[in-house]
VMD Tcl script that draws the C-alpha trace (Angstrom):
set ca {
  {2.20 13.13 -10.20}
  {1.50 13.90 -6.81}
  {2.96 11.46 -4.14}
  {-0.34 10.39 -2.50}
  {-1.64 9.00 -6.15}
  {1.66 7.12 -6.84}
  {1.19 5.87 -3.03}
  {-2.15 4.86 -4.70}
  {-0.69 3.15 -7.48}
  {1.99 1.17 -5.30}
  {-1.21 -0.29 -3.46}
  {-2.81 -1.28 -6.52}
  {0.78 -3.00 -7.91}
  {1.03 -4.34 -4.04}
  {-2.81 -5.89 -4.44}
  {-1.59 -7.41 -7.50}
  {0.93 -9.30 -6.57}
  {-1.33 -11.28 -3.58}
  {-2.67 -12.99 -7.26}
  {0.30 -13.11 -9.56}
  {2.66 -15.35 -10.52}
  {5.14 -12.32 -11.59}
  {8.18 -11.11 -9.73}
  {7.25 -7.31 -8.25}
  {10.22 -6.70 -10.75}
  {8.70 -7.75 -13.60}
  {5.19 -6.38 -12.41}
  {6.62 -3.04 -12.11}
  {8.44 -3.42 -15.65}
  {5.07 -4.24 -17.24}
  {2.82 -1.99 -15.26}
  {5.45 1.60 -15.13}
  {4.99 2.49 -18.88}
  {2.96 4.86 -20.63}
  {1.67 1.99 -22.69}
  {0.12 0.50 -19.77}
  {-0.65 3.58 -18.07}
  {-2.55 4.13 -21.38}
  {-4.43 0.99 -21.53}
  {-5.58 1.45 -17.88}
  {-6.61 5.01 -18.01}
  {-10.39 4.53 -18.24}
  {-10.49 2.13 -15.31}
  {-9.17 4.60 -12.92}
  {-8.35 8.07 -12.55}
  {-4.86 7.59 -11.05}
  {-4.00 5.94 -14.18}
  {-4.77 9.26 -16.15}
  {-1.23 10.10 -16.64}
  {2.02 8.10 -16.19}
  {4.47 8.67 -13.37}
  {7.10 10.61 -13.87}
  {11.00 9.43 -13.02}
  {10.33 10.52 -9.51}
  {7.11 8.73 -8.77}
  {8.19 5.78 -10.96}
  {11.00 5.69 -8.53}
  {8.60 5.75 -4.72}
  {6.25 3.71 -6.52}
  {9.07 0.62 -7.36}
  {10.34 1.41 -3.79}
  {7.21 0.86 -2.16}
  {6.39 -1.90 -3.98}
  {9.67 -3.85 -3.79}
  {9.78 -3.01 -0.17}
  {6.45 -4.43 0.36}
  {7.29 -7.89 -1.85}
  {10.76 -8.23 0.33}
  {9.19 -7.57 3.74}
  {5.82 -8.76 3.39}
  {5.99 -11.49 5.75}
  {7.76 -8.65 8.41}
  {4.40 -6.28 7.84}
  {1.83 -9.67 7.71}
  {3.07 -10.63 10.91}
  {2.08 -6.94 12.13}
  {-1.11 -6.71 10.82}
  {-1.61 -9.90 12.46}
  {-0.45 -9.12 15.87}
  {-2.46 -6.15 15.93}
  {-5.77 -7.17 14.44}
  {-7.29 -8.09 17.39}
  {-9.85 -10.99 17.62}
  {-9.16 -10.93 13.55}
  {-7.24 -14.28 11.27}
  {-4.99 -12.52 8.99}
  {-7.26 -14.69 6.47}
  {-10.23 -12.94 7.21}
  {-8.67 -9.32 5.87}
  {-9.31 -8.46 2.59}
  {-6.63 -7.93 0.28}
  {-7.02 -4.66 -0.69}
  {-6.95 -3.83 3.15}
  {-4.04 -5.68 3.79}
  {-2.01 -4.17 0.69}
  {-3.11 -0.44 2.35}
  {-1.97 -1.35 5.43}
  {1.35 -3.38 4.06}
  {2.09 0.05 2.23}
  {1.30 2.41 5.27}
  {3.49 -0.18 7.68}
  {6.88 -0.28 5.22}
  {6.11 3.41 4.72}
  {6.45 3.99 8.51}
  {9.09 1.44 9.24}
  {11.68 2.01 6.05}
  {10.78 5.65 5.08}
  {11.88 7.74 7.64}
  {11.11 10.95 5.69}
  {7.71 10.32 5.50}
  {5.65 10.96 9.10}
  {3.92 8.15 10.77}
  {0.93 10.38 10.87}
  {0.57 11.09 6.78}
  {1.36 7.46 5.99}
  {-1.55 6.49 8.65}
  {-3.73 9.41 6.77}
  {-3.18 8.49 3.36}
  {-3.84 4.98 4.06}
  {-7.00 5.79 5.64}
  {-7.94 7.90 2.85}
  {-7.31 5.76 0.70}
  {-8.92 3.03 1.89}
  {-12.52 4.95 1.81}
  {-12.41 4.62 -1.37}
  {-12.14 0.69 -1.34}
  {-13.58 -0.51 1.57}
  {-16.72 -0.32 3.90}
  {-16.52 2.11 6.40}
  {-16.31 -0.61 9.39}
  {-13.28 -1.62 7.29}
  {-11.50 1.81 7.70}
  {-11.71 2.07 11.13}
  {-10.75 -1.36 11.66}
  {-7.51 -0.75 9.23}
  {-6.81 2.94 11.49}
  {-7.30 0.93 14.37}
  {-4.59 -1.25 13.52}
  {-2.30 1.16 11.83}
  {-2.56 3.23 15.27}
  {-2.05 0.49 17.64}
  {1.17 -0.34 15.42}
  {2.65 2.96 15.91}
  {1.49 3.45 19.16}
  {2.87 -0.16 20.62}
  {6.06 -0.49 17.69}
  {7.42 3.33 18.44}
  {6.51 4.71 21.89}
  {7.79 2.36 23.57}
}
mol new
graphics top color blue
foreach p $ca { graphics top sphere $p radius 0.5 }
foreach p [lrange $ca 0 end-1] q [lrange $ca 1 end] { graphics top cylinder $p $q radius 0.2 }
display resetview
């Protein structure tokens, strides 16, 4: 399993956290098993192969980080979503942006451009072109404003 697939799985799980009463740890323990991947294999191509230890650790780090820093990440999304209230942004779009922003803020080994590019590419599979453009704008503004001043 490659990192971009692991990232997409982390986005799925971060999205699921938006509407479950399970803790992030409990959700990860339930979803990061070979049995869970076998059950979901027919639903989406990213579940064809269960993550190895390195990929599972990466997924876990992203999901736990997004959960822990959710309010901070949502604040940045709201700050750079000019003319939009956070409540108007879809749960999928916000999950994608949360993961990208977490990578940018807390994973210095991932270049900012890679985090944004991966988020945009994943968003293209789940969102309308207008939403993808909107997300790209938010992420670009976030990096320009927060990291170049």
